[in-house]
N, C-alpha and C positions, 0 to 999 in steps of 0.2 A: 504494500500500500504506500501511496505517495503522499506526503504532507503538502498541502497547498501553500503556495507563496501568496501571502495576503496582499502584498503590494501589487503583484501582477494581477491577481484575481479581481481586485476592485477596479482596475483600469480597463479590463477587457470589455469590449463592446461587441454586440451583434448588430448586423444590419439586416433586417427582415425585408426581403424584396417584395414579398406578397405578390400582388398582381401588377407590379410596376412596369412589366413588359407590355402592358396594354394601356397606355396613357389615355387613349380615347375612350376607354370604358370606366375610368376612375369615378366619375360623377355618377354614372349609371349604377355601378357596383355599390357605391356608397349608399345611394338611395334604396337599392334593393336590400342590402344587409341591414340598414337602419330600419326598414319596414319589417323585416323578419325579426329583428331584435325587439321591436315594439310589440309585435304580435306575441312573441315568446314571453315577454314580461307580463302583458295583459292576460294571456292565456293561463300561465302557470300561477300567477298571483290570484287570478279570478277563480281558478280551480281550487286553490287553498281556501279562499273566502267562502265559496259555495259549500264546500264540505264542512266548514266550521259553522255556517249559518243553518244549514238544513239538518234537523235532528234525525231524519230518515237515513242520512249518510254517515251517521256515527256508528259505523260498523268496521270490523278489521280491514276489509278490502279497501274501503275509502280512507281509512287511517294510513295504510301503506301508500295509497295513491297520493295523499296529501304530502307525504314526505318525498315521494318521487318527484312531484312538481317542485318542491323546494330545492331538491338537488339539481334538477334541470335548470331552474332559474339561476342558481349560484354558478353552475357550470358555464352557462351562456354568458353570464356577466363577467366571468373570468377571462373569456376569450374574445368576445365580440367587440367591446370598446376599443381594444388595441388594434383590432382589424380595421375598424372604422377610422381610427386616427391615422393609420398608415396609408389610407386611401386619399387623405386630404392634405397631408403634410409632406414636405420634401425630405425632412430628416427622419429616416425610418430606423434610426439606431435605438438600441435598448441595452441597458447595462446587464452584465452577467447576473448581478444580484436580483434585479427585477425579473429577468428571464427565469431564474431558478424559482422565484416566488410564484410566478405565473404557472410554471410547470407543476410545482408542489400542490397548488390549489386545484389545478385541472385534474391531476392524477388522483387526488383525494376524492373528488366528486365522481370521476369515472369509476373508480373502484367501488365507491359507495353505491352507485347506480347498478353495477353488476350484482352486488349482494342484495340490493333492494328488489331487483327483478326476480332473483332466486327466492327471496322471502315471499313475494307475491305469488310465485308458482306454488310454493308450499301451502300458502293460504287457500288457493283454488283446489289443491289436492285434498286438503282436509274438508273443505266445504262440500265437495262432490263425493268423495269416497267415504267420509264419516259424517254425514249431515246431522245425525242425532247427537253427536258428541262435539259438534263444531263450536258451540259457545263455551264448552269446557276446555277444549284444546286451544282455542284462540281467545283466551281470556284477556282482559285489558293488560294485566301484568305480563303475560307472555308476549303480547303484541309490542309492548314497550321494550321488553327485553330484546326481541328480534330487531327492532329498529336501532336500539343501542348497539347491537352486534354489527349491524350494517355500517353505521357511522364509525365505529371503532375499527372495523376491518378496512374501511376506507383510509383511515389515518395511518395505520401501521405500515402498509406497503409504501405509502408516501414518505414516511420517515426513513424507511429502509433505502428507498431510491435516492432521497436527498443526501443521505449519508454517503452513498456510493459516488455522488457527484462532488461533495465537499472535500473528499480526500484527494481529489485530482488537482493538478496545477493548470492554470490557463495563461497563455502567453501572448496572444495577439487578437486583434479584431478579426471577426469572421463574417463573410457575406453569406447569408442563409437564404436559399431559394424557397422560402415558406413564409407564412404569416403568423405562425404560432411557435412557441418555445416547446418543442418536444424533446424527449430524452436524448434521442440520437443527435439532434441539433446541438444540444449542450455538449454532448460527448465529443462531437467532431471538433469542438474548439479546444479540447484539452491537448496539451503537449506532453502528457505523462502516459504511463502504461494504463490502458483502458480495460485490460483483460478481466480484472476483478469486477469492475462495474458492469461489464457486458454479461458476466455470469449472473450477477444479482438481478439484472433486468430480465434475463431469460427465466430465472427461477420464479421471480415475483409475478411477472405477467402471465406465464403459463400456468402457474399454480392457481392464481385467482380465476383465470378464464376456465380452466379445467374443473375446478371445484364448483363454480356457479353453474356452469353448463350441465354438469352431472346432476345437480339438484333439480334444475329446470327440466331436463330430459326425463329423469326418473319420475318426477312428479306428473308430467304429462303422459308418460307411459301408463301409469296407474289410472290416471284420469280417463284416457281413451279406453282402457280395458273396462273400467266401470261403466262408462257411457254405452259401450257396445253390449253390455249385459242388461241394459234397461229394456224393458218390454214396450214401454210407451214411446212412440215417435215424438210426441210433444215433450216428454220428459228429457229425451236425448237432445232435442233442439234447445230446450231451455238450459240444460246443463252446459252444452257446448257454447251457447251464446255468452255465458258468463266468463268464458276463457278467451273469446275471440280478440278482445281489445288487448289483453296481455300478450297473446301470441303474436299479434301484429307488432307490438312494441319490441318484443324480444327479437323477432325476425329482422326488423329494420336495424336495431341496435347492433346485434352480433353480425348481421350480414354486412353492414358497412365496415365493421372492424376487419372482417375476413377479407373483404374486397380491398381495403386500404393497405393491408400488410401482405397481400398475395399478388401484388402487381408485378408483372415481369419487367425486367429492365429494357427500356427503349428510350429513344430520344423524346418521346411524348410522355414518358412516365412522370416527369416533374409536374406537368399541368394536370395529369390525371390524379396525382397524389394531392395536389392542392384542392382540386374540385372535390375529391373524396374527403379530405380533411374538413372542408367547408360543410359538407353534408353531415359529417360525423359530429362536428363541434358546434355548428350554428343551426342547422336545419332540424336535426332530431329533437333538440329541446323544444322547438316550436311545434313539432308534430304530435308529441305525446298528449297534450291537452285535447287536441282535436280527436285523436284516436279514442280516448276514453270518454269524451263528452258526446261525440256523435253516435257512439254505440250504446249509450246509457240513457234511458228515459228519465231516471230520477235526476240526473245532472241537468239534462235539457229542460226539465220542468222547473227546476230551481232557477236556472238562467232566465227563463221566461217570466217567472214571478218577480225577479229583481228588475227586469226591464219594464214590466207593467207598473211596478211601484214608482220607478223613475218617471214614467210617462204621466202617471196620475199626479205626482208631486209637481211636475212642470205645468 
């Protein structure tokens, strides 16, 4: 392990190129991403408020959804403002300290979202496979414990990855062909041995992805078996409909990660990676509130009631 040179590390700067190779699209992209961020904030904060206001939504499923919306809001707020800034200013530099801070917050929320999606899959498993024991298995105390585990598990990998960065030395300013501070971006700026840090990254990322996917896939395996054993077509449709929103969210989230990290090397890979990163970091936090609200009558009814009250008050 290499001890970092503090004098060097504090003067290292990154230059995040972002989408600077398309100067004619800067204003258009700024307005597009600003609109997406505004919808993300309104959608996720609105989802949290709706769940808090409506007593019918005070159930484990919506309790977890409320925290998922909070994580999406925090994640988007960590990434998007810097992206918007880089689209309208000429100086796209960012210090190594700020870059590491952005990365640490982003990885914390990503890891937390992975675990939260696994927790929500477990919740659907209990609801469908053990409906008579659902209120016992998913008591308020257990729900609070599961959410605490999700946030804690999000923080622990973040601390581990940050440590693997802080033990490195950084020597010079680096031009980065991206708009966000990812682990590999920071690692590329190091002038010391990266072998230990690369091993830590491999273990942490794969362990987290493997564990959460196993929980999700196992939960849905039992759910599908249970649904197939139901004699009533109406019962099967109702049971499956409670899982549709979560399945869509899981598919989009993990699908974008797999796409982003399985891109073959080519001269167009840089643009594809940036577009994939935008979808993964900016668009997905906006989509989740739509996925869960459009598929849920209780949420839609509460939104209508709020809008009706606003109309009457005006």
